[in-house]
C-alpha positions in Angstrom: -0.2 35.9 78.6 -0.7 38.1 75.6 1.4 41.4 75.4 -1.7 43.6 75.9 -2.9 41.4 78.8 0.6 41.5 80.4 0.8 45.3 80.0 -2.6 45.7 81.7 -1.5 43.3 84.6 1.8 45.2 85.0 0.0 48.6 85.1 -2.5 47.3 87.7 0.3 45.9 89.8 2.3 49.1 89.5 -0.6 51.2 90.8 -1.0 48.8 93.7 2.7 49.1 94.5 2.8 52.9 94.3 -0.2 53.1 96.7 1.4 50.8 99.2 3.1 51.9 102.5 6.5 51.1 101.0 6.1 53.7 98.3 3.3 56.2 99.0 5.4 58.5 101.1 8.2 58.9 98.5 7.2 60.9 95.5 10.6 60.5 93.9 10.6 56.7 94.2 7.1 56.6 92.8 8.1 58.8 89.8 11.3 56.7 89.2 9.5 53.4 89.4 6.6 54.5 87.1 9.1 55.8 84.6 11.3 52.6 84.4 8.2 50.4 84.3 6.5 52.3 81.5 9.7 52.3 79.3 10.4 48.7 80.1 6.9 47.7 78.9 7.4 49.7 75.7 10.9 48.3 75.1 12.4 51.8 75.0 15.9 50.8 76.0 17.5 54.1 75.1 15.2 55.8 77.7 16.5 53.6 80.5 20.1 54.9 80.5 21.3 56.6 83.6 21.8 60.0 82.1 18.4 60.0 80.4 16.7 59.0 83.6 18.5 61.8 85.5 17.2 64.3 82.9 13.7 63.0 82.5 12.9 62.0 86.1 15.1 64.2 88.3 15.4 67.3 86.1 19.2 67.3 85.7 20.8 69.1 82.8 21.5 67.0 79.7 25.3 67.3 80.2 25.4 66.6 84.0 28.2 64.4 85.3 26.7 61.1 86.4 29.9 60.2 88.2 29.6 63.3 90.4 25.8 63.2 90.8 24.7 59.7 91.6 21.0 60.5 92.1 19.8 57.8 89.7 21.9 55.1 91.3 20.9 56.2 94.8 17.2 56.2 94.0 17.5 52.9 92.1 18.9 51.3 95.3 16.1 52.8 97.4 13.5 51.5 94.9 14.9 48.0 95.0 14.7 48.0 98.8 11.2 49.3 98.8 10.1 46.7 96.3 11.6 44.0 98.6 9.6 45.5 101.4 6.4 45.5 99.4 6.7 41.9 98.4 7.6 40.9 101.9 4.6 42.7 103.4 1.9 43.1 100.8 2.2 40.7 97.8 -0.4 38.0 97.6 -0.8 34.8 95.4 -1.2 35.5 91.8 0.3 39.0 91.8 2.5 40.1 88.9 6.0 40.4 90.4 8.3 43.1 89.1 12.1 43.3 89.8 14.9 45.7 88.8 18.1 43.6 88.7 21.3 45.1 90.0 23.3 47.0 87.3 20.2 47.7 85.1 17.2 50.0 85.2 15.2 47.8 83.0 12.3 46.3 85.0 11.5 42.6 84.7 8.0 41.2 85.1 7.1 37.7 86.3 3.7 36.1 86.9 3.5 34.7 90.5 1.1 32.1 89.2 3.7 30.7 86.8 6.2 30.5 89.6 3.7 28.7 91.8 2.9 26.3 88.9 6.5 25.3 88.5 6.8 24.8 92.3 3.7 22.5 92.2 4.7 20.6 89.1 8.5 20.2 88.9 10.1 18.4 86.0 10.3 14.7 86.4 13.4 13.7 88.3 13.8 10.4 86.4 14.5 12.2 83.1 18.2 12.6 82.4 19.4 11.6 85.8 23.0 12.1 84.8 22.4 15.9 84.9 22.0 16.0 88.7 25.5 14.9 89.6 27.0 17.0 86.8 25.2 20.1 88.2 26.4 19.3 91.7 29.9 19.0 90.5 29.7 22.3 88.6 28.2 24.0 91.7 31.0 22.7 93.9 33.7 24.0 91.5 32.0 27.4 91.3 31.7 27.5 95.1 35.3 26.7 95.6 36.3 29.3 93.1 34.3 32.1 94.7 36.1 34.6 97.0 35.7 33.9 100.6 34.3 37.4 101.2 31.5 37.5 98.8 29.7 40.9 99.1 26.3 39.6 100.0 27.7 36.9 102.3 29.8 39.5 104.1 26.9 41.7 104.9 24.8 38.6 105.9 27.6 37.7 108.3 27.5 41.2 109.8 23.8 41.1 110.5 23.6 37.4 111.4 24.0 37.9 115.2 21.3 40.6 115.1 18.7 38.5 113.3 19.5 35.3 115.1 17.0 35.9 117.8 13.2 36.1 117.6 12.7 39.6 119.1 12.2 42.5 116.8 15.2 44.7 116.2 14.9 48.1 117.8 15.6 51.0 115.5 15.9 54.3 117.3 15.9 57.7 115.6 17.2 60.7 117.5 15.2 63.9 117.9 16.4 67.2 116.5 15.3 70.4 118.2 13.4 72.6 115.8 12.7 76.3 116.3 9.4 77.8 115.1 8.6 81.5 114.6 5.7 82.5 116.8 2.3 83.1 115.2 2.7 86.8 115.8 5.8 86.9 113.5 3.9 85.1 110.8 1.0 87.5 111.2 3.3 90.5 110.8 5.0 89.0 107.8 1.8 88.0 106.0 0.3 91.4 106.6 3.0 93.0 104.5 2.2 90.7 101.5 -0.4 91.4 98.8 -3.4 89.1 99.2 -2.5 87.1 96.1 1.0 86.3 97.5 -0.2 85.0 100.9 0.8 81.4 100.6 -1.1 78.5 102.1 0.6 75.7 103.8 4.4 75.8 104.3 6.3 78.8 103.1 9.5 80.6 103.7 9.3 83.7 106.0 11.7 86.2 104.4 12.4 88.7 107.2 14.3 91.9 106.9 17.9 91.2 108.0 17.7 94.0 110.5 14.4 93.1 111.9 14.5 92.7 115.7 13.1 89.5 117.2 12.5 88.8 120.9 12.7 85.6 122.8 9.0 85.2 122.7 9.2 85.1 118.9 11.2 81.9 118.9 9.5 78.6 119.9 11.5 75.5 120.7 9.8 72.3 119.4 10.8 68.8 120.5 9.5 65.3 120.1 7.8 66.1 116.8 10.4 65.8 114.0 12.9 63.3 112.5 15.7 64.4 110.2 15.8 63.3 106.6 19.0 61.4 107.2 17.6 59.5 110.1 14.3 58.7 108.3 16.1 57.5 105.2 18.4 55.2 107.2 15.5 53.9 109.2 13.6 53.1 106.0 16.5 51.4 104.4 17.2 49.2 107.4 13.5 48.4 107.8 13.4 47.3 104.2 16.5 45.2 104.6 15.2 43.4 107.7 11.9 42.9 106.0 13.7 41.1 103.1 15.2 38.8 105.7 11.9 38.1 107.3 12.8 39.8 110.6 10.5 42.2 112.4 11.6 45.7 113.6 10.3 48.2 116.1 11.0 51.9 115.4 11.2 54.3 118.3 11.5 58.1 118.2 12.3 61.0 120.5 11.9 60.2 124.2 10.3 56.8 123.5 13.3 54.8 124.5 14.7 53.8 127.9 17.8 51.9 129.0 15.4 49.0 129.9 14.4 48.9 126.3 18.0 48.8 125.1 18.5 45.8 127.4 15.6 43.9 125.9 16.6 43.6 122.2 19.4 44.3 119.7 19.3 48.0 118.8 20.3 50.2 115.9 20.9 53.8 117.0 20.6 56.3 114.1 22.1 59.8 114.2 24.8 61.4 116.3 24.2 64.9 117.6 20.4 64.4 117.5 20.7 61.1 119.3 22.0 61.3 122.9 22.0 57.5 123.2 24.5 57.3 120.3 26.8 59.9 122.0 26.5 58.1 125.3 27.0 54.5 124.1 30.0 55.3 121.8 31.8 57.8 124.0 34.5 55.4 125.0 35.2 53.9 121.6 38.0 54.8 119.3 36.1 57.0 116.9 33.9 59.5 118.8 31.7 62.5 117.9 32.6 65.8 119.6 31.5 69.4 119.5 33.7 72.3 120.5 32.7 76.0 120.0 30.0 75.0 117.5 32.3 72.9 115.4 31.3 69.2 115.1 33.7 66.5 114.1 34.9 62.9 114.6 38.0 62.3 116.7 40.3 59.3 116.9 40.9 58.9 120.6 44.1 56.9 120.0 46.1 59.7 118.3 43.8 62.8 118.4 43.3 63.1 114.7 40.0 64.7 113.7 37.7 64.7 110.6 35.0 67.2 109.8 33.3 68.7 106.7 35.3 71.5 105.1 32.3 73.8 105.4 28.8 73.7 106.9 26.2 76.3 105.9 24.1 77.9 108.7 21.2 75.7 107.4 23.2 72.5 107.8 24.1 71.9 104.2 27.6 70.7 103.5 29.7 69.6 100.4 30.9 66.5 102.3 30.5 64.6 105.5 31.9 61.9 107.7 30.1 59.1 109.5 30.9 56.3 111.9 29.3 52.9 111.9 29.9 51.0 115.2 28.9 47.5 116.3 29.3 46.3 119.9 28.7 42.6 120.3 28.2 42.9 124.1 27.5 46.5 124.9 26.7 48.0 128.3 23.1 47.0 127.6 24.0 43.3 127.4 22.7 43.2 123.8 24.2 43.8 120.4 24.3 47.5 119.7 24.8 49.2 116.3 25.2 52.9 115.7 24.9 54.5 112.3 25.7 58.2 112.5 27.1 61.2 110.6 28.2 64.6 111.5 25.2 65.9 109.5 22.2 64.1 107.9 24.3 63.4 104.8 26.7 61.2 106.7 23.9 59.4 108.5 22.3 58.5 105.1 25.7 57.3 103.9 26.0 55.1 107.0 22.6 53.6 106.2 23.7 52.8 102.6 26.9 51.2 104.0 24.9 48.9 106.3 22.5 47.8 103.6 24.6 47.6 100.4 26.8 44.5 100.1 29.3 46.2 97.7 29.8 49.2 100.0 30.2 47.0 103.1 32.8 44.8 101.4 35.2 47.7 101.2 35.7 47.6 104.9 36.9 44.0 105.0 40.2 43.6 103.0 42.2 43.6 106.2 39.6 42.2 108.5 40.6 39.3 110.9 39.2 35.9 110.0 36.7 36.0 112.9 35.6 39.6 112.3 31.9 38.7 112.5 32.3 37.9 116.2 34.2 41.1 117.0 33.4 44.6 117.8 34.1 47.0 115.0 34.0 50.7 113.9 34.1 52.0 110.4 34.9 55.6 109.6 33.2 56.8 106.3 33.5 59.8 104.1 30.9 60.9 101.5 30.8 63.8 99.0 27.5 65.6 98.7 26.1 66.6 95.3 23.0 68.8 95.1 21.7 67.5 98.4 22.4 63.8 97.8 25.3 61.9 99.4 27.5 59.9 97.0 28.3 56.2 97.9 30.4 56.3 101.0 34.1 55.6 101.0 35.9 53.8 103.9 38.5 55.9 105.6 39.5 53.7 108.5 38.4 50.4 110.2 39.0 49.2 113.7 38.3 45.7 115.0 38.7 44.5 118.6 
């Protein structure tokens, strides 16, 4: 294929991908993928460096610290997962396939037709037959030299019991309670604004700090919203299961019963917004608790606690803790996994831990040989930079 024809095919495929369900609801992932594809086509290697992407795509300052603000690496991981989801669900024969290998932001393009042609017309096996045993010998040597706990293999072993069956994995997101201001409050606020400042759509109501509100001015809203941390983790897990060819069923709010939990392996997402998580993990070693408004994780064996150093009234925090739990035979009779943080940042970090082989491997240096058949809990910590959690760090691990 000529360069101009390839560029046209790549551009057409890019637009198809960006409009797909895997990408159309994430403006940042769309912007990121479009940027790296365009500069990969043009061969502008200098524009594909992490710092440059942070500045050009995410509006960071030119001297920002990439080690402290991992926004590019986080989004790259998410884009790779969304691409895997797209090709699992949407790609058809003849499509141009694009991939962004780990450790690089340069996108590679492959013609699906070429791949199929090779599959249909493999090289003649009778030519240079001596190569076959040599390759087998080399493969055996490499396999023997590999560490037993290869990152991808370790994560596969964790999920193997979950995907072994044929039933879809249940993914359940908790329901936060959201409070609305009544229409009367909005009406009073907008009446004070000049006509040209009366915003349409969503806007921030800036009330006088001394303005008096009554109970009728506050409206509790349930069963309508999902937190960003829960949604991000659900999307990451869905993409991972899609890459493994396993179906999922996502439930929200009150759309989950104990009978549902008994019917299939389940992943519970979120802690304080998810009563099922609090109930099913309440007797484990690491538990979530709330006392006088303070939320934390407690070790039931020695009473030690972990909590963010500070949480703003709007829920923002400079750090967070999360707990990943896996029960091989829970009270439901099924495998049960919980991924939950004290705030949404920890929940997002737990989702990354459960889908990133490198992050997951950090929990295994002292794991027993048969750890994949045991119950486990992993306590995680993450720093938060400008609203984005950094890759999680393992604080403690418990197998039983």
